N, CA, C, O and the ligand as a Tripos MOL2 file, in Angstrom:
@<TRIPOS>MOLECULE
protein
  205   203    52     0     0
PROTEIN
NO_CHARGES

@<TRIPOS>ATOM
      1 N         -11.4940  -11.1660    9.4250 N.3       1 MET1
      2 CA        -11.9740   -9.9900    8.6800 C.3       1 MET1
      3 C         -10.8060   -9.3410    7.9230 C.2       1 MET1
      4 O          -9.7300   -9.1420    8.4870 O.2       1 MET1
      5 N         -11.0160   -9.0270    6.6970 N.am      2 THR2
      6 CA        -10.0230   -8.2940    5.9210 C.3       2 THR2
      7 C         -10.5930   -6.9130    5.6390 C.2       2 THR2
      8 O         -11.0900   -6.6320    4.5480 O.2       2 THR2
      9 N         -10.5110   -6.0720    6.6370 N.am      3 GLY3
     10 CA        -11.1230   -4.7490    6.5500 C.3       3 GLY3
     11 C         -10.6010   -3.9100    5.4100 C.2       3 GLY3
     12 O         -11.3320   -3.1200    4.8120 O.2       3 GLY3
     13 N          -9.3000   -4.0950    5.1100 N.am      4 GLY4
     14 CA         -8.7180   -3.3050    4.0210 C.3       4 GLY4
     15 C          -9.3780   -3.6230    2.6970 C.2       4 GLY4
     16 O          -9.7200   -2.7220    1.9310 O.2       4 GLY4
     17 N          -9.5580   -4.9080    2.4300 N.am      5 ARG5
     18 CA        -10.2110   -5.2880    1.1740 C.3       5 ARG5
     19 C         -11.6510   -4.7820    1.1430 C.2       5 ARG5
     20 O         -12.1370   -4.3300    0.1060 O.2       5 ARG5
     21 N         -12.3100   -4.8610    2.2610 N.am      6 ALA6
     22 CA        -13.6820   -4.3640    2.3020 C.3       6 ALA6
     23 C         -13.7360   -2.8740    1.9870 C.2       6 ALA6
     24 O         -14.7290   -2.3670    1.4640 O.2       6 ALA6
     25 N         -12.6400   -2.1790    2.3200 N.am      7 ALA7
     26 CA        -12.5680   -0.7510    2.0650 C.3       7 ALA7
     27 C         -12.0780   -0.4390    0.6520 C.2       7 ALA7
     28 O         -11.9300    0.7290    0.2910 O.2       7 ALA7
     29 N         -11.8260   -1.4750   -0.1470 N.am      8 GLY8
     30 CA        -11.4350   -1.2380   -1.5210 C.3       8 GLY8
     31 C          -9.9450   -1.1250   -1.7350 C.2       8 GLY8
     32 O          -9.5070   -0.4760   -2.6850 O.2       8 GLY8
     33 N          -9.1420   -1.7530   -0.8600 N.am      9 TYR9
     34 CA         -7.6950   -1.7460   -1.0150 C.3       9 TYR9
     35 C          -7.2010   -3.1240   -1.4270 C.2       9 TYR9
     36 O          -7.8230   -4.1450   -1.1310 O.2       9 TYR9
     37 N          -6.0510   -3.1250   -2.1260 N.am     10 CYS10
     38 CA         -5.3560   -4.3780   -2.4520 C.3      10 CYS10
     39 C          -4.9790   -5.1090   -1.1680 C.2      10 CYS10
     40 O          -5.1930   -6.3130   -1.0280 O.2      10 CYS10
     41 N          -4.4070   -4.3390   -0.2280 N.am     11 TRP11
     42 CA         -4.1040   -4.8110    1.1370 C.3      11 TRP11
     43 C          -3.0170   -5.8690    1.1790 C.2      11 TRP11
     44 O          -2.9140   -6.5980    2.1650 O.2      11 TRP11
     45 N          -2.1940   -5.9750    0.1240 N.am     12 GLN12
     46 CA         -1.0360   -6.8670    0.1450 C.3      12 GLN12
     47 C          -0.0680   -6.4030    1.2290 C.2      12 GLN12
     48 O           0.2840   -5.2250    1.2920 O.2      12 GLN12
     49 N           0.3590   -7.3320    2.0810 N.am     13 LYS13
     50 CA          1.2550   -6.9510    3.1660 C.3      13 LYS13
     51 C           2.6590   -6.6950    2.6350 C.2      13 LYS13
     52 O           3.1610   -7.4550    1.8060 O.2      13 LYS13
     53 N           3.2830   -5.6440    3.1030 N.am     14 HIS14
     54 CA          4.6600   -5.3620    2.7160 C.3      14 HIS14
     55 C           5.5750   -6.4760    3.2330 C.2      14 HIS14
     56 O           5.4110   -6.9180    4.3700 O.2      14 HIS14
     57 N           6.5400   -6.9420    2.4180 N.am     15 PRO15
     58 CA          7.4000   -8.0670    2.8230 C.3      15 PRO15
     59 C           8.1940   -7.7830    4.0860 C.2      15 PRO15
     60 O           8.5600   -8.7160    4.8000 O.2      15 PRO15
     61 N           8.4690   -6.5300    4.3780 N.am     16 GLU16
     62 CA          9.1940   -6.1730    5.5990 C.3      16 GLU16
     63 C           8.2530   -5.7360    6.7130 C.2      16 GLU16
     64 O           8.6950   -5.2620    7.7590 O.2      16 GLU16
     65 N           6.9730   -5.8950    6.4870 N.am     17 GLY17
     66 CA          6.0000   -5.5570    7.5140 C.3      17 GLY17
     67 C           5.8160   -4.0790    7.7280 C.2      17 GLY17
     68 O           5.3760   -3.6460    8.7930 O.2      17 GLY17
     69 N           6.1560   -3.2920    6.7070 N.am     18 ALA18
     70 CA          6.1310   -1.8340    6.8600 C.3      18 ALA18
     71 C           4.7940   -1.2250    6.4760 C.2      18 ALA18
     72 O           4.6780   -0.0060    6.3550 O.2      18 ALA18
     73 N           3.7950   -2.0550    6.2850 N.am     19 GLY19
     74 CA          2.5030   -1.4960    5.9230 C.3      19 GLY19
     75 C           1.7700   -2.4130    4.9690 C.2      19 GLY19
     76 O           2.1750   -3.5550    4.7540 O.2      19 GLY19
     77 N           0.7140   -1.9210    4.4100 N.am     20 ARG20
     78 CA         -0.0600   -2.6960    3.4480 C.3      20 ARG20
     79 C          -0.3970   -1.8260    2.2440 C.2      20 ARG20
     80 O          -0.4960   -0.6030    2.3420 O.2      20 ARG20
     81 N          -0.5740   -2.5020    1.0900 N.am     21 CYS21
     82 CA         -0.8610   -1.7850   -0.1490 C.3      21 CYS21
     83 C          -2.2230   -1.0950   -0.0670 C.2      21 CYS21
     84 O          -3.2210   -1.7030    0.3190 O.2      21 CYS21
     85 N          -2.2410    0.1550   -0.4280 N.am     22 THR22
     86 CA         -3.4890    0.9190   -0.3830 C.3      22 THR22
     87 C          -3.9580    1.3130   -1.7820 C.2      22 THR22
     88 O          -4.7590    2.2340   -1.9450 O.2      22 THR22
     89 N          -3.4470    0.6010   -2.7880 N.am     23 ARG23
     90 CA         -3.9780    0.7790   -4.1410 C.3      23 ARG23
     91 C          -5.2380   -0.0850   -4.2850 C.2      23 ARG23
     92 O          -5.4930   -0.9450   -3.4410 O.2      23 ARG23
     93 N          -6.0180    0.1330   -5.3300 N.am     24 PRO24
     94 CA         -7.2400   -0.6740   -5.5130 C.3      24 PRO24
     95 C          -6.9220   -2.1390   -5.7740 C.2      24 PRO24
     96 O          -5.8550   -2.4420   -6.3070 O.2      24 PRO24
     97 N          -7.8110   -3.0520   -5.4160 N.am     25 PRO25
     98 CA         -7.5950   -4.4790   -5.6760 C.3      25 PRO25
     99 C          -7.3790   -4.7540   -7.1650 C.2      25 PRO25
    100 O          -8.0620   -4.1800   -8.0140 O.2      25 PRO25
    101 N          -6.4220   -5.6400   -7.4780 N.am     26 GLY26
    102 CA         -6.1890   -6.0340   -8.8540 C.3      26 GLY26
    103 C          -5.4450   -5.0150   -9.6800 C.2      26 GLY26
    104 O          -5.4650   -5.0860  -10.9090 O.2      26 GLY26
    105 N          -4.7790   -4.0550   -9.0280 N.am     27 HIS27
    106 CA         -4.0510   -3.0240   -9.7630 C.3      27 HIS27
    107 C          -2.8510   -3.6050  -10.4910 C.2      27 HIS27
    108 O          -2.3950   -4.7050  -10.1810 O.2      27 HIS27
    109 N          -2.3410   -2.8480  -11.4690 N.am     28 ASP28
    110 CA         -1.1180   -3.2220  -12.1820 C.3      28 ASP28
    111 C           0.0850   -2.6000  -11.4780 C.2      28 ASP28
    112 O          -0.0470   -1.6410  -10.7180 O.2      28 ASP28
    113 N           1.2620   -3.1680  -11.7470 N.am     29 GLY29
    114 CA          2.5040   -2.5690  -11.2740 C.3      29 GLY29
    115 C           2.7540   -2.8050   -9.7990 C.2      29 GLY29
    116 O           2.2320   -3.7400   -9.1930 O.2      29 GLY29
    117 N           3.5760   -1.9190   -9.2410 N.am     30 ASP30
    118 CA          4.0190   -2.1060   -7.8720 C.3      30 ASP30
    119 C           2.8980   -1.8930   -6.8690 C.2      30 ASP30
    120 O           1.9470   -1.1490   -7.1090 O.2      30 ASP30
    121 N           3.0430   -2.5800   -5.7210 N.am     31 HIS31
    122 CA          2.1960   -2.2550   -4.5820 C.3      31 HIS31
    123 C           2.7020   -0.9630   -3.9540 C.2      31 HIS31
    124 O           3.9070   -0.7100   -3.9400 O.2      31 HIS31
    125 N           1.8140   -0.1660   -3.4470 N.am     32 VAL32
    126 CA          2.2000    1.0980   -2.8160 C.3      32 VAL32
    127 C           1.3670    1.3070   -1.5570 C.2      32 VAL32
    128 O           0.1420    1.1870   -1.5630 O.2      32 VAL32
    129 N           2.0750    1.6220   -0.4850 N.am     33 ASP33
    130 CA          1.3870    2.0560    0.7270 C.3      33 ASP33
    131 C           1.5350    3.5690    0.8230 C.2      33 ASP33
    132 O           2.6170    4.0830    1.1030 O.2      33 ASP33
    133 N           0.4590    4.2550    0.5920 N.am     34 TYR34
    134 CA          0.5280    5.7170    0.5250 C.3      34 TYR34
    135 C           0.5880    6.3490    1.9070 C.2      34 TYR34
    136 O           0.7690    7.5610    2.0250 O.2      34 TYR34
    137 N           0.4390    5.5530    2.9410 N.am     35 TYR35
    138 CA          0.3800    6.1220    4.2860 C.3      35 TYR35
    139 C           1.5920    5.7880    5.1340 C.2      35 TYR35
    140 O           1.8290    6.4230    6.1610 O.2      35 TYR35
    141 N           2.3780    4.7710    4.7000 N.am     36 THR36
    142 CA          3.5410    4.3550    5.4730 C.3      36 THR36
    143 C           4.8020    4.5960    4.6640 C.2      36 THR36
    144 O           4.8100    4.3590    3.4560 O.2      36 THR36
    145 N           5.8540    5.0570    5.2940 N.am     37 GLY37
    146 CA          7.1510    5.1700    4.6480 C.3      37 GLY37
    147 C           7.3440    6.4540    3.8760 C.2      37 GLY37
    148 O           8.3300    6.5930    3.1520 O.2      37 GLY37
    149 N           6.4370    7.3860    4.0100 N.am     38 ARG38
    150 CA          6.6330    8.6630    3.3230 C.3      38 ARG38
    151 C           7.7600    9.4290    3.9960 C.2      38 ARG38
    152 O           7.9130    9.4010    5.2180 O.2      38 ARG38
    153 N           8.5450   10.1140    3.1730 N.am     39 ARG39
    154 CA          9.6800   10.8540    3.7120 C.3      39 ARG39
    155 C           9.2130   12.1040    4.4480 C.2      39 ARG39
    156 O           9.8980   12.5780    5.3540 O.2      39 ARG39
    157 N           8.0740   12.6340    4.0760 N.am     40 SER40
    158 CA          7.5480   13.8240    4.7350 C.3      40 SER40
    159 C           6.0360   13.8540    4.5490 C.2      40 SER40
    160 O           5.4860   13.1070    3.7410 O.2      40 SER40
    161 N           5.3850   14.7050    5.2890 N.am     41 LEU41
    162 CA          3.9350   14.8170    5.1720 C.3      41 LEU41
    163 C           3.5190   15.2970    3.7850 C.2      41 LEU41
    164 O           2.4120   15.0160    3.3280 O.2      41 LEU41
    165 N           4.4200   16.0250    3.1200 N.am     42 ALA42
    166 CA          4.1070   16.5640    1.8030 C.3      42 ALA42
    167 C           4.3940   15.5710    0.6840 C.2      42 ALA42
    168 O           4.0360   15.8110   -0.4680 O.2      42 ALA42
    169 N           5.0450   14.4470    1.0210 N.am     43 ALA43
    170 CA          5.4220   13.4850   -0.0150 C.3      43 ALA43
    171 C           4.1810   12.8340   -0.6110 C.2      43 ALA43
    172 O           3.2500   12.4660    0.1050 O.2      43 ALA43
    173 N           4.1850   12.7000   -1.9130 N.am     44 THR44
    174 CA          3.0810   12.0290   -2.5950 C.3      44 THR44
    175 C           3.4340   10.5870   -2.9180 C.2      44 THR44
    176 O           2.5560    9.7730   -3.2050 O.2      44 THR44
    177 N           4.7300   10.2730   -2.8700 N.am     45 GLU45
    178 CA          5.1900    8.9300   -3.1710 C.3      45 GLU45
    179 C           5.1820    8.0890   -1.9050 C.2      45 GLU45
    180 O           5.8380    8.4530   -0.9290 O.2      45 GLU45
    181 N           4.4720    6.9970   -1.8910 N.am     46 GLY46
    182 CA          4.4090    6.1500   -0.7190 C.3      46 GLY46
    183 C           5.4740    5.0770   -0.7260 C.2      46 GLY46
    184 O           6.4010    5.0990   -1.5350 O.2      46 GLY46
    185 N           5.3250    4.1470    0.1810 N.am     47 HIS47
    186 CA          6.2260    3.0040    0.2770 C.3      47 HIS47
    187 C           5.8560    2.0290   -0.8290 C.2      47 HIS47
    188 O           4.6990    1.6200   -0.9280 O.2      47 HIS47
    189 N           6.8190    1.6500   -1.6620 N.am     48 ARG48
    190 CA          6.5270    0.9290   -2.9030 C.3      48 ARG48
    191 C           7.3180   -0.3760   -2.9420 C.2      48 ARG48
    192 O           8.4760   -0.4090   -2.5250 O.2      48 ARG48
    193 N           6.7040   -1.4540   -3.4410 N.am     49 TRP49
    194 CA          7.4180   -2.7280   -3.6000 C.3      49 TRP49
    195 C           6.7730   -3.4990   -4.7320 C.2      49 TRP49
    196 O           5.5860   -3.3200   -5.0080 O.2      49 TRP49
    197 N           7.5530   -4.3700   -5.4030 N.am     50 PRO50
    198 CA          7.0400   -5.0760   -6.5800 C.3      50 PRO50
    199 C           6.0450   -6.1620   -6.2160 C.2      50 PRO50
    200 O           6.0380   -6.6570   -5.0890 O.2      50 PRO50
    201 N           5.2090   -6.5280   -7.1670 N.am     51 GLN51
    202 CA          4.2370   -7.5980   -6.9510 C.3      51 GLN51
    203 C           4.9430   -8.9410   -6.8720 C.2      51 GLN51
    204 O           4.2920   -9.9710   -6.6930 O.2      51 GLN51
    205 ZN         -1.1490   -3.8790   -4.1780 Zn       52 ZN52
@<TRIPOS>BOND
     1     1     2 1
     2     2     3 1
     3     3     4 2
     4     3     5 am
     5     5     6 1
     6     6     7 1
     7     7     8 2
     8     7     9 am
     9     9    10 1
    10    10    11 1
    11    11    12 2
    12    11    13 am
    13    13    14 1
    14    14    15 1
    15    15    16 2
    16    15    17 am
    17    17    18 1
    18    18    19 1
    19    19    20 2
    20    19    21 am
    21    21    22 1
    22    22    23 1
    23    23    24 2
    24    23    25 am
    25    25    26 1
    26    26    27 1
    27    27    28 2
    28    27    29 am
    29    29    30 1
    30    30    31 1
    31    31    32 2
    32    31    33 am
    33    33    34 1
    34    34    35 1
    35    35    36 2
    36    35    37 am
    37    37    38 1
    38    38    39 1
    39    39    40 2
    40    39    41 am
    41    41    42 1
    42    42    43 1
    43    43    44 2
    44    43    45 am
    45    45    46 1
    46    46    47 1
    47    47    48 2
    48    47    49 am
    49    49    50 1
    50    50    51 1
    51    51    52 2
    52    51    53 am
    53    53    54 1
    54    54    55 1
    55    55    56 2
    56    55    57 am
    57    57    58 1
    58    58    59 1
    59    59    60 2
    60    59    61 am
    61    61    62 1
    62    62    63 1
    63    63    64 2
    64    63    65 am
    65    65    66 1
    66    66    67 1
    67    67    68 2
    68    67    69 am
    69    69    70 1
    70    70    71 1
    71    71    72 2
    72    71    73 am
    73    73    74 1
    74    74    75 1
    75    75    76 2
    76    75    77 am
    77    77    78 1
    78    78    79 1
    79    79    80 2
    80    79    81 am
    81    81    82 1
    82    82    83 1
    83    83    84 2
    84    83    85 am
    85    85    86 1
    86    86    87 1
    87    87    88 2
    88    87    89 am
    89    89    90 1
    90    90    91 1
    91    91    92 2
    92    91    93 am
    93    93    94 1
    94    94    95 1
    95    95    96 2
    96    95    97 am
    97    97    98 1
    98    98    99 1
    99    99   100 2
   100    99   101 am
   101   101   102 1
   102   102   103 1
   103   103   104 2
   104   103   105 am
   105   105   106 1
   106   106   107 1
   107   107   108 2
   108   107   109 am
   109   109   110 1
   110   110   111 1
   111   111   112 2
   112   111   113 am
   113   113   114 1
   114   114   115 1
   115   115   116 2
   116   115   117 am
   117   117   118 1
   118   118   119 1
   119   119   120 2
   120   119   121 am
   121   121   122 1
   122   122   123 1
   123   123   124 2
   124   123   125 am
   125   125   126 1
   126   126   127 1
   127   127   128 2
   128   127   129 am
   129   129   130 1
   130   130   131 1
   131   131   132 2
   132   131   133 am
   133   133   134 1
   134   134   135 1
   135   135   136 2
   136   135   137 am
   137   137   138 1
   138   138   139 1
   139   139   140 2
   140   139   141 am
   141   141   142 1
   142   142   143 1
   143   143   144 2
   144   143   145 am
   145   145   146 1
   146   146   147 1
   147   147   148 2
   148   147   149 am
   149   149   150 1
   150   150   151 1
   151   151   152 2
   152   151   153 am
   153   153   154 1
   154   154   155 1
   155   155   156 2
   156   155   157 am
   157   157   158 1
   158   158   159 1
   159   159   160 2
   160   159   161 am
   161   161   162 1
   162   162   163 1
   163   163   164 2
   164   163   165 am
   165   165   166 1
   166   166   167 1
   167   167   168 2
   168   167   169 am
   169   169   170 1
   170   170   171 1
   171   171   172 2
   172   171   173 am
   173   173   174 1
   174   174   175 1
   175   175   176 2
   176   175   177 am
   177   177   178 1
   178   178   179 1
   179   179   180 2
   180   179   181 am
   181   181   182 1
   182   182   183 1
   183   183   184 2
   184   183   185 am
   185   185   186 1
   186   186   187 1
   187   187   188 2
   188   187   189 am
   189   189   190 1
   190   190   191 1
   191   191   192 2
   192   191   193 am
   193   193   194 1
   194   194   195 1
   195   195   196 2
   196   195   197 am
   197   197   198 1
   198   198   199 1
   199   199   200 2
   200   199   201 am
   201   201   202 1
   202   202   203 1
   203   203   204 2
@<TRIPOS>SUBSTRUCTURE
     1 MET1         2 RESIDUE 1 A MET
     2 THR2         6 RESIDUE 1 A THR
     3 GLY3        10 RESIDUE 1 A GLY
     4 GLY4        14 RESIDUE 1 A GLY
     5 ARG5        18 RESIDUE 1 A ARG
     6 ALA6        22 RESIDUE 1 A ALA
     7 ALA7        26 RESIDUE 1 A ALA
     8 GLY8        30 RESIDUE 1 A GLY
     9 TYR9        34 RESIDUE 1 A TYR
    10 CYS10       38 RESIDUE 1 A CYS
    11 TRP11       42 RESIDUE 1 A TRP
    12 GLN12       46 RESIDUE 1 A GLN
    13 LYS13       50 RESIDUE 1 A LYS
    14 HIS14       54 RESIDUE 1 A HIS
    15 PRO15       58 RESIDUE 1 A PRO
    16 GLU16       62 RESIDUE 1 A GLU
    17 GLY17       66 RESIDUE 1 A GLY
    18 ALA18       70 RESIDUE 1 A ALA
    19 GLY19       74 RESIDUE 1 A GLY
    20 ARG20       78 RESIDUE 1 A ARG
    21 CYS21       82 RESIDUE 1 A CYS
    22 THR22       86 RESIDUE 1 A THR
    23 ARG23       90 RESIDUE 1 A ARG
    24 PRO24       94 RESIDUE 1 A PRO
    25 PRO25       98 RESIDUE 1 A PRO
    26 GLY26      102 RESIDUE 1 A GLY
    27 HIS27      106 RESIDUE 1 A HIS
    28 ASP28      110 RESIDUE 1 A ASP
    29 GLY29      114 RESIDUE 1 A GLY
    30 ASP30      118 RESIDUE 1 A ASP
    31 HIS31      122 RESIDUE 1 A HIS
    32 VAL32      126 RESIDUE 1 A VAL
    33 ASP33      130 RESIDUE 1 A ASP
    34 TYR34      134 RESIDUE 1 A TYR
    35 TYR35      138 RESIDUE 1 A TYR
    36 THR36      142 RESIDUE 1 A THR
    37 GLY37      146 RESIDUE 1 A GLY
    38 ARG38      150 RESIDUE 1 A ARG
    39 ARG39      154 RESIDUE 1 A ARG
    40 SER40      158 RESIDUE 1 A SER
    41 LEU41      162 RESIDUE 1 A LEU
    42 ALA42      166 RESIDUE 1 A ALA
    43 ALA43      170 RESIDUE 1 A ALA
    44 THR44      174 RESIDUE 1 A THR
    45 GLU45      178 RESIDUE 1 A GLU
    46 GLY46      182 RESIDUE 1 A GLY
    47 HIS47      186 RESIDUE 1 A HIS
    48 ARG48      190 RESIDUE 1 A ARG
    49 TRP49      194 RESIDUE 1 A TRP
    50 PRO50      198 RESIDUE 1 A PRO
    51 GLN51      202 RESIDUE 1 A GLN
    52 ZN52       205 GROUP 0 **** ****
């Protein structure tokens, strides 16, 4: 089961295992995990890595 994709996420695994991409499937640009790797709860920038 790929629950992330079913939920409408790209779900590409981070190369360092730090999370999965939570942008929509087929997006342009970098993968971003908006829930992992944030510097603070107020941060809007997530963990980002290139395609
Ligand atoms: Zn992605």
